[in-house]
N, C-alpha and C positions, 0 to 999 in steps of 0.2 A: 556347344554340346548341352543337351538338356539335363536337368537335375535327375530325371529318371535314369539316363545313361550313366550319370556320375554315381548314383546309388548302386547300380549294378556292378561297379568296379570296387566297391568296398569288400572287406574280407568276409563279411557275412551279409546275407539278405536281411531285410527288416525282421527283427525277432518277433514272433507271434507268441506272447506270453500265454502259458497254459492256464488261463482263467475262464475260458468260455465254458458254458454249461452244455457241452455236446455229449458227454459220456453218460452212460446209464448210472454210474455211481453218484454223479452229481444230482440226479433226479430224486434220490431217496430223501424222504423227510427225516431229518436228524432228531434224535431224542433231545437235543439242545433246544428244539423248537417247542417242547412241551411247556404248558403254563407253569410259571414260577411258583404258583400257589399250591402245587401238589405236595403232599406230605413227604415224599421221598426225593424232592427236587434237589436238596442239598447233596444227596448221594450222586445225582446226575452231574452236578457241578464239579464234585470231586473227581468223578470219572473223566470228565472233559479235561480237567487239568492234568490228570495222571491216568492214562488208559490202562495201567496195570494195577490199579487200586482194587484189590480183592475185597476189602471190607465194604467199599462203596457199592460194589456189585452185589454183595450179599444182602445189603439193605433193599436193593431193587428187586432181587429174586424173592425175598420174603414177601414183599407186597404183591409180586406177580403170582406167587403160589397161593396167596390169599384171595385171588380173583380180581384184583384191581386191573381194569382194562388198559389204563395208561402205563402201569408198571409192566404189564405183559408186552406192550408195544416197546417200552424202553429196554426190557431184558432181551427181546427178540433182536433189537438193533445191536445190542452188545454181543449177542451170540453170532450174529451175521458178520461182525467185524473182529471177533475173537478178542474183545476187551476184557479187562479184569483178570487177566492171566488165564483165560480159558484156552484149552487146547483140545483138539479133536483126537480121539484114539487113532493110533497109527493104522489099525486095521479097518477104520471107518473114517477116512479123511473128510467126508461130507456130512458127518453127524451133526456138527454145530449148525450148519445151514438148514438141514432138515428140521432140527428142533426150532430154529428161528421161524421157518415157514409155518410150523404147527402153532406157535405162539401168536404170530401175526393173524392166523386164521381165527384163533380164539378171541383176540382183541377186536378183530373186524366184526365177528358175530355178536360181540357185546356192544358194538356201536362206536368203537374208537375210530375217529375220522380219517386218520392217515394210514392205518394198518392195511387196509385193502389195497391201496396204491403201492405200498412197499412190498406187499406179498406178490402183486402182479409183476413188479420190477424184478424181484428176486427170482421168480420163476423164469422170467425172460432172460435174465443174466445167466442162469444155470442151464439154459437150453431146453427148458420144458416146452410143452405145446404152446406155440406162439399165439394161436387164436385165443386160448384160454387165458393166457397172461395178459394180452391186450384187453380182453373183456373185463378182467378184474380192475385194471387201471381205469377203463372207461366207466365202469360202475361207480368207482370212487369219484370220478370227475362229474358224473351226472348227479351224484349225491351232494355236490357243492364243494368238493375239495379243490381249492384253487391250485395247489401244487400238482394235483393229478391233471387238471385242465392244461397247465403249462406243459406237463409231460406229453399229453396227447397232441398238443400243438407242435411240439418239437419232434415227436415221432413221425407225424405227417410231413413235417418240414424236411427231416433227414432221411425218411424212409426206413426207420427202425421198427421192425415188427409189423409194419403196414406199408402199403405202396405209397410212394411220394405223392402228395396231393396238397399243393399250396393253398387251394381254396378251403379244404378242410382244416388245414393248419390255422388259417386266418380265423375261421369260425371259433375254434377252441381258444385261441389266444385272446380274441375279443371277449369271450365269456370269462377269461381269467383276469382281465385288465382291472376290474374293480378292486380285487383283493391283492393282486400282484402287478401293480401298474408298471413298474420300471422294467422288470424282466419281460413281461408281455410286450411292452413297447419296443424293447430291444429286438426281440425275435420277430415282431411284425416288420421292423425296419430291415431285418435280414431278408425277409420275403420280398419287400419292395426292391432291395438291392438286387436280388436274384432275377426280378422282373425288369431290371435295368431302369428302374424309376429312381435315379440317383438323388434327385431333389427331395423326394418324400423320405427316402431312406436316411439321408443325412439329417433331416429334421428329427426323425425318430431317434437316431443315435444320440443326437445332441440333447434331446429331451430326457432320455434315459440317463445319460452321463451327468446332466445338470441335477438330476435327482440322486446323484451319488451312487449309481449302480456301477460297480467296479468293472465287470466285463465290458460294459459300453464305453467306459472311460478308456480302457486299454485298446479296444477295437477302434475307437475313433482316433486315438493317437496314431495307431498303425496306418489307418487310412490316410491321414494327413501326411505321414512320413513317406509312405510308399506310392501315393497317388492312385489308390485303388478306386477308380470311378470319380475322382475329384482332382482338383489341381493341388499339387504338392504345396504344403504350407508348413514350413519348419517351425515357425513361431507358435502356431496353434498346436502342432504336434508336441512341442515342448511344454505348452500349458497343460495338456491332458496327461502327459507322462509324469509331470511334476505332481499333479493331483493323485495319480495312481500311486506314486511313492508315498505321498502323505497318507493315503488310505491303507498303506501296509504292503503294497505290491513292490517289494524291494527289487525284483527283476527289472522293473521299469527304469532303474538307473542305467542299465545297459542301453536301453533305447535312447535315453538322454545323451549317453556317450556317442551313440551312432549319429545323433543330430549334430553334435559338435564336430565329429569326424567328417560328416558330410559338408559342413561349412568350410572345413579345411580343404577338402577336395575341390569344392567350388572355387575357392580363392586361388588355389594352385592352377586351376584350369584356365585362368585368365592370361597365362603366359607371361610375357615381359611386363605387363601392367600389374601382375599379382603382388600383393603385399605379403611377402614371405614371413615377416614377423607375426602378422595376423594369423596366417595359416598355422605357424608353429604353435602359437598360443592356443588355437582351437584344438590342435592335436593333444597338447598338454592337458587341456580341460577334459577332453574325451578320456585320456588315460587315467586321470584322477577319478572320474566317474566309474570307469571299469574297475579300478582298484577298490573303490568304496563298495561296489557290488561284490567283488571277490571276497572282501572282508566279511560279507554277509553270506558267503558260500553260494553265490549264484553261479551255476556251472557255465553259462554262456560267457561270463566275464573272463574266465581263465583263457578261453579261446581268443578273445579280443586282445588281452594283454600279451599273450604269446605271439600273436600276429604283429603287434607293435614292435616287440623286441626282435622278432625274426627279420623284419624289414626296416628297422631303424626309423620308425615313425615317431617323431617327437622325443626320441631317446637314442642313445648310442646302440647300434646293432649288437645284439648279444644272443647268439643262437642257443647257448647253453641255458640262459634264462627263459628263452622261448620254449625250449623242450620241457623245462620244469613246469611251466604254466600249462602246456598242453597235457602233460602227465596228470596234473591236478584235474583238468577238465575231463580227461579220459577216464580217470578213476571215478568221476562223478557221472559217467555215462554220457557225456556231451559228445555227440556224433562228430561234429566238425573238429574237435580236439583230437579224437581218435584218428581221423583222417590226416590232420596235419602232423601228428606224431608219427604216423606210419610213413609219411614222406621223408621225415627227418631220419628215421631208422633206416629207410631204404637207401638214402644218400650218405648216411654217416655224418650228419650235421647236428651239432649240439648234443650228441650222445657219445657214450664212451667209444663205441665202435659201430661200424655198419652191421645191420642185422636184418637181412631180408626175411627171415622166418618170422621175426617179431612184427615186421612191417606188414606181412601178409595176414597175420593174426589180427592186427589192428584194422586193416582194410576190411576183413571179413566181418568183424564185430560192427563196424560203422555201416557196412553195406546191408547187413541183416537188420540193422536198426532203421533202415530206410533212407540213408543218405545217398542221394543220386551221385554225388562226386565220387564216393567210394565205390559204388556200383560200376560207374564208368571206369574207374581205375582198374578194377578187377577184370572187366571186359577187355580193356586195352592190353593187360598183361597176359591174359589167356590167348588173345588173338595173336600177339607177337611172340608168345612163348618166352617170357622174360621174368626176372625177379624170382627165379627158382621154380617157375611153373612150366609144365609141358604145354606146347601149343595145342589148343583145344577150341576150335571154332564154335562147337555146339555150346560149350560153357560160356564162351565170349558172348555169343548171341543172346543167351539167356540173361546175362547180367546187363547187356545193353538194353534189352527189352524192358527190364525193370526200371532202369534210369530214364529211358525214353518215355515210358508211361507217366513218369513223374514230371515230364516236361523239360528234361535236360536236353538242350539243343545239340551239344556235342555228341551225346549218346544217340540222338535221332540221326545225325549225320553218319556216324559209324555203322549203325544198324541198317540204314538205307543203303550204304555202300556194300555191306555184306549181303543184303537181299539182291542187290543189283548184280553182284558177282556170283551169287550162289555158293558162298563159302561154307555154309553149314547145312545145305540142302539145295533143292532146285531153285533156280533163279526166280525171283518174284518182283517183276518190274512194277506191278500195281502197288504193292506194299512200299517199294522203294520210293516211287513218285509221291505217294501220300505223305511219307515221312519228310521228303525234301520240301514239299509244299508247306507242311506244318512248320518246319524250321525256317523256311523263307519268310513266312508271315511274322516270324520273330526277328526279322532283319539279319538273317545269316547270309552273307554274300556267297559263301561256298554252296549252300543249298540252292540259291538262285541260279548259280552258274550250272550246277549239275542237273537241275531240273530242266533248265533251258536247253542244255545239250541233248537230253532225252527227247524233248519235244521237237527240237529242230531235226533230229535224225530219225524220229519215229521209233525209238528204241523201246519196244514193249507197249507202244501206244500209237495212235494216229498222229501224224505230223501236225504240229500246230505252231506255225510261224508267228502268229499274233501274240500268243502267250509267251513264247520264247523271247520275242522282242521286248515285251514288258518286263520279264525277269532279268534279261541282260541289261536293260536300261537301268533298272533298280540297282543291279550289281555295280555298274560303272559309277553311279552316283554315290554309292556308299564307300567306295575305295579310293585312295589317293591315285593320282594319274600315274605315278611311278611304281605302283604295286603290281607285282607280276600277274596275279589273278585279274586285277583290273585291266591290265593291258590285253590279256587274252579275251576278256569279256568285250572290251571295246572293239577289238579286231573282229570277233564273231558278229557283233552287232552291226558293224559296217558292212560285212559281207551279206548278212541277212537282209539288210535294207534294200540291197540291190534287187532282190527277188520279191519285193513287196510293193503293192500299190499305195497311193496316197491314202486311200480308204483303209487299207490294212494298218498303215502307220497310226491313223486316228484311233482305230480299235485297240492297237497295242498300247497307245497312250492311256486309253480308258482302263485297260487291265492293269497298267502301272499304277494308276490312281487307286484302283480297288485294293491293290497289294500294299501300297505304301501310305495311302491316305493323302497323298500330295499330287497336285496336277503337274504334268510335264509341259514345258513350253511347246507351243504348236509346232508340229513336225514340218520341216521343209518339204515341198513337193518332191516326189521321187523323180530322179532323172529319167528322161525318156527311155523306155525299154520296149522290147517287143511285147505285144499283147499276150497275156497269159490268164488262165483261169484263177479265180480268187482262191486264197488259201482256205483250207477247212479248219474251223475251230472245233476244239474238242468239246 
């Protein structure tokens, strides 16, 4: 079994720390970036330490009212974020933002270098005319503002306010490299990664990480741990996450724990030759790291600790302790903790009593927060009419669609089955087959079998024995010989071969290779049969 498959069996996927600069908020120039020589900078420092410091804000406002362009910029930033105890009138909730825009405009007109960019971003964030907002940021970028150039590059990279255009993104980022080398290099590496130029991307990520750029350090660690376009390297992942922790990213302790947990899973996968003491030691190391992260109030850590106690990993099984940890994670808004706590309430495990109403509330919260597992859970309960819900195929399909769009294989299977049966509307064989194919490409034997059955029988499509052969062959190779679905696939494959020519077998082997990335052993010549026309490929 590969490390990639082992990672997929862990309680959580690789955690992506929220340190990347993809949000509009992260693009604003902070007043902390103002020159330390400014007469009111002590007030800025005080406000950085205590965002409610009214006296510090009053000093900045006095300088702003006197016409100091940098103070106008600083006070606009404070208005924008409601620092210094500022509050908007209840009848005018957007008053502070509007005042911030006006001050940014004054500062920009007076030549303050970052005000124009912040004004454009603020207008974009508040839904004003996109064209005007982008023009303001572009004007700042053309005037030499490096942060604005980075912003333009990322906007073209992500398609925020403009159409996605990697070529334009590269141009802006290259212009920003002299003043902002690490961040520009990191974003240029992301473009290389999107173009599947993994070697150049990896070089860029490493260069930015070695220059101590924290998002690159975290991103590179995640790549090495998850195998995103590279070979999994646990030691290099550990190196980068250790650097991330040293740089203040306490959440990376969870990633270090995942590495130790992965090492335990790898050891246990060796079967009889496994060193159980070594595996147990790795689990204890992982739990210690999760506890360190939990002490620092990292939400993801609570979920991991809860999973360890729920399943007795390196500790005695204790569902009550697991529920306590999940509750801490749920209170912090951690989606997986909400989901796990919902399951425990639904089953009455680790909690005072079974509570389906509370379970549904937790499922909804996690699902609305975007967790595919919770969306799938709601879909399943609506489809079956259980856990206190009335059977509702339309609601079930809606939740399955959300989880399927996020790439959840089980949701794709459920949704495909609903489309095929026409449970929430007319039958849609085309949509069903597309979903089955997507799940089959993710190594789902159920999807392979179902799609092969549709192709063999021509259900909603032209019969295609060649692709059906390739799918059934992949299904049989993925499942044990004594598995019921594997037996059915093997039987269908044997019967299908009888109606295929040797040339068809070769084409089926080629489709199998396209699907799995592996070559099949050369097919044996088909037994002599009566002459028949060649099968049609879809």
